[in-house]
Each structure stands twice: as structure tokens, then as C-alpha cells.
C-alpha positions as CSV (number, residue, x, y, z in Angstrom):
1,X,0.3,9.4,8.5
2,X,-2.8,8.4,6.4
3,X,-4.3,4.8,6.0
4,X,-6.7,4.2,2.9
5,X,-7.6,0.3,2.7
6,X,-8.6,-0.6,-1.1
7,X,-10.9,-3.2,-0.9
8,X,-12.0,-5.8,-2.6
9,X,-10.7,-6.6,-6.4
10,X,-11.1,-8.9,-9.3
11,X,-8.7,-12.7,-8.6
12,X,-6.7,-12.0,-12.1
13,X,-3.6,-9.5,-11.8
14,X,-5.1,-7.7,-14.5
15,X,-8.7,-7.2,-13.7
16,X,-7.8,-6.1,-10.5
17,X,-5.1,-3.6,-11.3
18,X,-7.7,-2.2,-13.6
19,X,-10.2,-1.9,-11.4
20,X,-7.5,0.2,-9.1
21,X,-6.6,2.0,-11.4
22,X,-10.3,3.2,-12.1
23,X,-11.6,3.3,-9.3
24,X,-9.5,4.5,-6.7
25,X,-6.5,6.2,-8.4
26,X,-8.6,8.7,-8.9
27,X,-9.3,9.1,-5.8
28,X,-6.0,9.6,-4.8
29,X,-4.6,12.4,-6.5
30,X,-3.4,13.9,-5.0
31,X,-3.2,12.2,-1.2
32,X,-6.0,14.1,1.5
33,X,-4.1,16.8,3.8
34,X,-0.4,16.8,2.4
35,X,0.0,12.8,5.1
36,X,2.3,10.7,4.2
37,X,-0.2,7.7,2.8
38,X,-0.2,3.9,3.4
39,X,-2.1,1.5,1.2
40,X,-3.7,-1.8,2.6
41,X,-4.4,-4.0,-0.4
42,X,-5.9,-7.2,0.2
43,X,-4.0,-10.3,0.6
44,X,-3.0,-12.2,-3.4
45,X,-1.0,-14.6,-4.8
46,X,2.1,-13.7,-6.2
47,X,1.0,-12.8,-9.8
48,X,-0.6,-8.9,-8.4
49,X,2.4,-8.4,-6.9
50,X,4.2,-6.2,-9.9
51,X,1.0,-4.0,-10.5
52,X,1.0,-3.3,-6.9
53,X,4.4,-2.4,-7.1
54,X,4.7,0.5,-9.9
55,X,1.5,2.2,-8.7
56,X,2.8,2.8,-5.6
57,X,6.0,3.6,-6.7
58,X,3.8,5.6,-9.1
59,X,2.3,7.8,-6.6
60,X,5.5,8.0,-4.3
61,X,7.5,9.4,-7.2
62,X,4.5,12.0,-8.7
63,X,3.7,13.4,-4.6
64,X,7.5,13.6,-3.3
65,X,8.1,15.0,-0.9
66,X,4.6,12.8,0.7
67,X,5.8,9.4,1.3
68,X,3.7,6.5,-0.3
69,X,4.1,2.3,0.7
70,X,1.6,-0.5,0.4
71,X,1.5,-3.3,2.5
72,X,-1.3,-6.6,1.6
73,X,-2.5,-7.8,5.0
74,X,-6.2,-8.4,6.4
75,X,-3.5,-8.9,10.0
76,X,-4.6,-5.9,12.1
77,X,-1.8,-6.4,14.0
78,X,0.7,-6.2,11.2
79,X,-1.1,-3.1,9.7
80,X,-0.3,-1.3,12.7
81,X,3.5,-3.0,13.1
82,X,3.7,-1.9,9.6
83,X,2.3,1.5,9.8
84,X,4.8,1.9,13.2
85,X,7.3,1.3,11.4
86,X,7.0,3.1,8.2
87,X,6.0,6.2,11.0
88,X,9.9,5.2,12.6
89,X,11.4,5.3,8.8
90,X,11.4,8.4,7.8
91,X,13.3,7.7,3.6
92,X,11.4,4.9,3.0
93,X,8.9,5.1,0.7
94,X,7.5,4.0,-2.8
95,X,7.5,0.1,-1.0
96,X,4.9,-2.8,-1.3
97,X,5.5,-5.7,1.1
98,X,2.6,-8.8,1.7
99,X,2.4,-9.3,5.1
100,X,1.4,-11.7,7.6
101,X,1.0,-12.7,11.4
102,X,4.2,-14.2,11.5
103,X,6.8,-11.5,10.5
104,X,9.4,-10.5,12.3
105,X,9.3,-8.1,15.3
106,X,10.0,-8.2,19.5
107,X,9.8,-11.5,21.1
């Protein structure tokens, strides 16, 4: 599975969405090598959820059967856990999850 770190975006949800669509989205068409893709967004407040989910869902529909999912995190352990989960869940696509170090996992 390919992992793409989106990088820092503006604080405003509208400005962040515009920058993502102008600068990042062109790099994803089509995803390189036909690999499933996990987009890693930087953490952001709740105002960014809708545009991020819509972008991930649109990419997943457009590039099926390639799976596209997204997470928001700067916690490397949480990102690795999400990557492992998705790798073992072949039907999961078009999902977006904000992550932290307090999530579910083995105790």
C-alpha cells in the first residue's frame, strides 16, 4: 500500500480544501503503480472533516478497484496501526479517520 503524506495545509477549511485540490490532487491521478493508497493528512479541527472525507471518497470511487483511504494524524504509531488494519481489511475503501495515540488496539 502506498502512503502519501499530504503535508501542512492552511488552517481555514476552505483554504485547505482549495490547496489540496490544486496542489495535491493532481499528483494522485492516477495513483502510481495501481497500489492501494493511504493519504495521511495533518491533524485539524472538525471543520476539515467533510472536505477530506469527500476527497477520499471521490478518489476511491474514481480509482476503484484501487482502495483509497485517509487518516489525520501526526502520531507514527497510530498511522502504522491504521496501515496494518487497512492491509488486513480488503473491503475497506473511501474511509477517513482522525487518529490519536489513545485508539483501540491490543492491550
